[in-house]
C-alpha positions in Angstrom: -115.3 74.1 102.6 -112.5 76.6 102.7 -109.2 74.8 102.1 -105.7 76.0 103.0 -103.8 77.6 100.1 -100.2 76.3 99.7 -97.5 78.9 99.7 -94.3 79.2 97.6 -91.8 76.6 98.7 -94.3 73.7 98.8 -93.1 71.2 96.3 -96.6 70.4 95.0 -96.7 73.8 93.4 -94.0 72.6 91.0 -96.0 69.4 90.1 -97.6 68.9 86.7 -101.2 68.0 87.2 -102.5 64.6 86.3 -105.4 64.5 83.8 -108.8 64.1 85.4 -110.0 60.8 84.0 -113.4 60.6 85.7 -115.5 63.6 86.6 -117.3 62.3 89.6 -118.7 63.6 92.9 -115.2 64.0 94.4 -114.1 66.2 91.5 -117.3 68.2 91.7 -116.9 68.7 95.4 -113.3 69.6 95.0 -114.2 72.3 92.4 -116.9 73.7 94.7 -114.5 73.9 97.6 -111.9 75.5 95.3 -114.4 78.2 94.3 -115.3 78.8 98.0 -111.6 79.0 98.9 -110.9 81.4 96.0 -113.7 83.7 97.0 -112.7 83.7 100.7 -109.2 84.6 99.7 -110.4 87.4 97.3 -108.6 85.8 94.4 -109.7 85.6 90.8 -108.3 82.1 90.0 -107.2 79.0 91.8 -105.5 75.8 90.5 -105.7 72.4 92.1 -102.0 72.4 92.9 -102.6 75.4 95.2 -104.8 73.4 97.5 -102.5 70.3 97.3 -104.0 68.3 94.4 -101.8 67.7 91.4 -104.7 67.7 88.9 -105.7 69.4 85.6 -108.4 71.5 87.3 -108.7 75.2 87.8 -111.5 77.6 88.8 -111.8 81.3 87.8 -114.0 84.2 88.8 -113.2 87.7 87.4 -116.6 89.2 88.3 -115.2 91.4 91.0 -112.4 92.8 88.7 -112.7 96.6 88.1 -113.8 97.7 84.6 -110.3 99.3 83.9 -109.1 95.7 83.3 -111.8 94.5 80.8 -112.3 91.0 79.5 -114.0 89.4 76.6 -115.5 85.9 76.4 -117.0 83.5 73.9 -118.3 80.2 75.0 -118.7 77.7 72.1 -118.6 80.6 69.7 -121.3 82.7 71.4 -120.5 86.1 72.9 -121.1 86.1 76.6 -120.8 88.8 79.3 -117.6 87.6 81.1 -119.0 88.5 84.6 -122.3 86.6 84.0 -120.4 83.4 83.1 -118.5 83.2 86.4 -117.3 81.1 88.1 -115.7 79.2 85.3 -114.4 75.6 86.0 -111.9 74.2 83.5 -111.0 70.5 83.6 -108.1 69.2 81.5 -107.7 72.5 79.7 -105.7 72.8 76.5 -104.7 76.4 76.0 -103.7 78.0 72.6 -102.2 81.5 72.9 -103.0 84.4 70.6 -100.2 86.2 68.8 -100.2 89.7 70.5 -98.8 90.1 74.0 -99.0 92.7 76.7 -97.4 93.4 80.0 -99.6 93.4 83.1 -99.4 93.3 86.9 -100.1 89.9 88.5 -100.1 88.5 92.0 -100.7 85.0 93.2 -102.5 83.6 96.2 -99.5 81.3 96.8 -97.2 84.4 97.0 -98.6 86.7 99.7 -97.6 90.3 99.1 -95.6 89.7 95.9 -96.6 91.1 92.5 -94.8 91.6 89.3 -95.2 92.6 85.6 -95.7 89.6 83.5 -95.9 89.4 79.7 -98.9 87.3 78.5 -100.9 86.8 75.3 -103.8 89.2 74.9 -106.1 86.4 73.9 -106.5 82.6 74.4 -108.6 79.8 73.1 -109.2 76.9 75.5 -110.7 73.5 75.0 -111.7 71.9 78.3 -114.2 69.7 80.0 -117.0 70.9 82.2 -118.2 69.6 85.6 -121.0 67.8 83.7 -118.3 66.0 81.6 -119.1 67.8 78.4 -116.6 69.7 76.2 -116.4 73.5 76.1 -114.5 76.0 74.0 -113.6 79.2 75.6 -112.2 82.2 73.7 -111.1 84.9 76.2 -109.4 88.3 75.9 -108.1 90.9 78.3 -107.8 90.2 82.0 -109.6 86.8 81.7 -107.1 85.6 79.1 -104.3 86.6 81.6 -106.0 84.8 84.5 -106.5 81.6 82.3 -102.8 81.7 81.4 -101.7 82.1 85.0 -103.8 79.2 86.2 -102.8 77.1 83.1 -99.2 77.6 84.2 -100.0 76.4 87.7 -101.5 73.2 86.2 -98.1 72.5 84.6 -95.9 73.4 87.7 -95.0 76.8 86.3 -95.2 79.8 88.7 -95.6 83.5 87.7 -92.2 84.3 89.1 -90.8 82.1 86.3 -92.2 84.5 83.8 -90.7 87.6 85.5 -87.9 89.5 83.9 -84.6 88.5 85.5 -84.0 92.0 87.1 -87.5 92.0 88.7 -87.0 88.5 90.0 -83.6 89.4 91.4 -85.1 92.3 93.2 -87.6 89.9 94.9 -85.0 87.2 95.7 -84.7 87.9 99.4 -88.5 88.0 99.9 -88.9 84.8 97.9 -86.2 83.0 100.0 -87.9 84.2 103.2 -91.3 82.9 102.0 -89.7 79.5 101.1 -88.2 79.3 104.6 -91.5 80.3 106.3 -93.3 77.6 104.2 -90.8 74.9 105.3 -91.3 76.0 108.9 -95.1 75.9 108.6 -95.5 79.6 109.0 -98.7 80.8 107.1 -99.6 84.3 106.2 -103.1 84.6 107.6 -104.3 87.7 105.8 -102.3 87.9 102.5 -102.3 91.3 100.8 -104.6 90.7 97.9 -106.0 92.8 95.1 -107.9 92.2 91.9 -104.6 91.1 90.3 -104.2 88.1 92.6 -104.7 84.9 90.7 
């Protein structure tokens, strides 16, 4: 089922997600719906907050990302082709950031038509639970690491505009205010401008 994606201005986007205590059929169905919603919106990541659930649950799929933004992936210490392991479902993720950082363009499904340069760690290590209830360790680099950090922020009520340099955010202030007003009035962007940078 394709779910509506909340836009900037909806208070739940600022909510820290509750830990998922029981991975049951409801959570599995929610994750499946989130994957379907993410694919329908041509995004590469979606957090539970973006569909109105304040939970520590996110889905990712970078398989459509062009090769000029490569990724690396290890699952439980084993090298895996990043595109073959998608979609990735992370429940209650704990993210450790690598030391080196880089600047890269990001967009967000909750911010139609808005992008910005965001500094992120080049690599991450994530400990999370799977839909089967088991534990998984994910070591990611490149674009996948960026996507995981973006979605991890969502799970804690942090939005990518919070990570923008102040001048860039100031330049977007009128568009952000307009989006907030539209959200309060119930106006939805039917066809958001998306690209492979939209998380």
